[in-house]
N, C-alpha and C positions, 0 to 999 in steps of 0.2 A: 732317467726317464723324463724328468722335468725339462732337461736340456733339449731333448728331442721334441717335446711339446712346444717349447719356446721357439725352436727352429720352424716348426710348422706354423705357428702363429705369425711369425715374421714374413713367411712366404705366401700365406694363404689369402691375405687381403688386409683391408683397413681395420685397425683396432678401434674399439669404442673411444670416443673423445672423453666421455664421462661415464664412469661406473659408479653405481650406488649399491650399497650392501646393507641388508638387514642382518645383523650379526646375532643369530638366534641359536640357542642350545647350550649356553654355558651352565645353566642350572641343571639340566638333564645330564650333561656330561659329568658333573660332580656327583649327582645323585646315583648315577649308574656305577660310580666307583666308591660309593658309601662315604663321600667327602662332603664337608659343608659347602653350601652354594657359593659363598665368596671365593672359594678356591677354584671354582669353575670360571668365574670372571677373571681371576688372576691368570689361569691357563689361556684364556682368550687373548691375552696380550701378545702371545707368540704368533697367533694367527694374524693380528693386526700388522705385526712386523713383516710377516710373510707376504701379505697382500700389498703392502706399500712397496716392498722390494720387487714384487712381480709387476706392478704397474710401472715402476721405473724401468724395468727390463724391457718392456714392450712399447713404452712411449705413450701410455695413457696420460692425458693432461689433467684430469680432475677425478678425484676419488672422494665420494661422500659416504661416511659410515654412520649408521644409526646406532649410537652408543647408549642413550638414556632418554626415554620418552617422558613427557609430562605425566602420563599414566603411571610410570614407574615410581613416582613419589608415594604411591599408595602401598608400596612394598614394606615389609617389616623394617623398623628403624635401624636395627643392627645391620641389615643387608645394605641399606642406603649409606650408612656410615662407612661400611667396607668399600662400597663403590666410590665414594668421594676420596677415601684414602688411596684407592687403587689409581684413580685419575691423577692424583698428585705424584704417586710413585712412577706411573707411566711417563709423565712429562719429565720428571727429574732424570729418569734413566735414558729416555729416547731423544731428548732435546738436542744433545750434541750431534747425534747421527742424522736427525732430521735436518738440522742446519747445514751439516756437511754435504748432504745429498741434494740440497736445493729444494726441500719440501716446505712449502708455505702453508701454515696451519691457520684455519679459521674455525671459529666456534659458532654454530647456528642453533639458536634457541634462546630461552629466557634464562640467561645465565645469572641474573640477579638472585635466583633462588638457590644457587650453589652455596655450600659451606664456605666460610671465609678462606680457608687454606686452598680449597679447590679453585675458588675464584682467582686467587693470586696466581696459582699455577697456570690457569688457562690464559690469563692476561699476559703472563710472561712468555708462554710458548708462541702466542700470536705475535707479540712484539719482536721476539728474537728470531723468528723465522720469516718475517715479512718480506725479506729480499729473495726468498726462494723462487726459482723460475723453472724448475724441472717438473714439479707436481704440486697442484693445489689440493690440499687435504682438508676436507670439511668434516668436522666432528659434530654431529647433531646431538646436543646434550640439553636436557630439559626441553625437548622439541615436540611439537604437535603440528601436523600439517594444517589441520582445521584452524588452529590458533594463528598460524602463519597467514593463511588466506584471510581470516577475519581481520588481522592486523593490517593487511594490505588494503582491504575494502574500507576500513576506517580511515586510512591515510587518504584514499581517494575522496571519501565523503568530506573530510576536513578541508581538502583543497577546493572542492566544489563550494562548500559553505563560505570559504574565505574569498571566493571569486578568482582563485588562481587557476581553476580548471573548468572548462565547459563540459557539462555531462555528455555532450555529443562526441567529445574527444576520448571518452573512456572505451578502451578496447582491450584485447588480450595483452598487447604489449604494455599498455599502461599499468595493468595489474602486475604483470611479470616483473616490471622494473621495481616494484615495491616488495618483492619477495626476498628472503634471505639469499637466495641463489641467483640474484640478478646479475652478478658479474660473470656467470658461467653459462655454457649451453646446457640444455636439459639433458638428463641422463639418457644414454643410448641403451644401456644394459642395467637391469636390476637383478641382483643375486640375493636369494634368501636361503640361508642354511637351515638345517634341522627338519626339513620336510614339510613345514607349515605352508599353507597356501592362502595367504592373505597379505595385504600391504601394511596393515597395522598403523594407519594414520601417518604414513611416511610419504612425503613428497607427492601428495595426491594430484596437484596441478602439474607438476613437472614430469610425472611418469606417463603422461598421456600416450606417448608413442614409444615408450621404452620396451625393449625385448625383455621378457621375464625368463629367468633361469632359476629353477628350484632344485635344491639338492638335499638329500637326507643327511649329509655330513653335518655333524654338530660343529659349531663354530670353533672350539678349541682344536679340532682335528683338521681344520681347513688350512691348506697349504697353497703355495704358489702353483703347484701341480694342478690342484682343483681350479684355481683361477684361470690357468691357461686352458683347461678343458672348457670352462664357461665361455671364454673368448673365442675358442675354436667353434663352439656351437653357435655363437653370435655371428661369426663370419659365414656360417652356412645358411643363415636365415635370409629370406627374400623380404626386404623391408620396403613396403610400397606406400606407407603413409596415406592409405585410403585410395590411392590411385590404382589404375590397372596398367599392365604392360602395353606399350604401344607397338 
């Protein structure tokens, strides 16, 4: 069935250049099976693999995944420790495949807060996949969109104070160039799993004209079949960007 959906995606129209995903529902997936929450996060690794494969199948250029927010640091210490170990495990297990398939990984967020082992792991995956040219994979870890925008505004203010920038030259492009996502186009499609209807401080600037796709599917159950369904729905949308048909 996924193969038929893939065929439809390929003939139906242009695919999103950039897909962003809020990977939600790991905890509920585990709770519903009377399992510890960390096992839900572990199960979500399969969905990450599925989505990366699906993006490569259809030719999506950029995939940005919301993995761990700055607000998540407030979770119980044991869960955070499990998440850091899971990050190390994911990178150790998936790095050869990511490198082989041409996936270039970047980490967006305040990674100085990561545990030492997790920090070494993310530095390694970024370095060893830097030559990938098939898919840019952005993992948002210790990420906050408000903090990102604040950081960009501070950079602009510092340049003005130092005489490197005229305030009259500050426009949307000037701020966008100082965001983590500056190397890539803004997302065309935002997917959120688990049925929640909020953006949760994720890419607030960049999502201005993204198409939203909300699904009740919990993240560990999300497959490339669901990804292709989201892309087909995107292809049916009439994206006007505030304009009217002529």
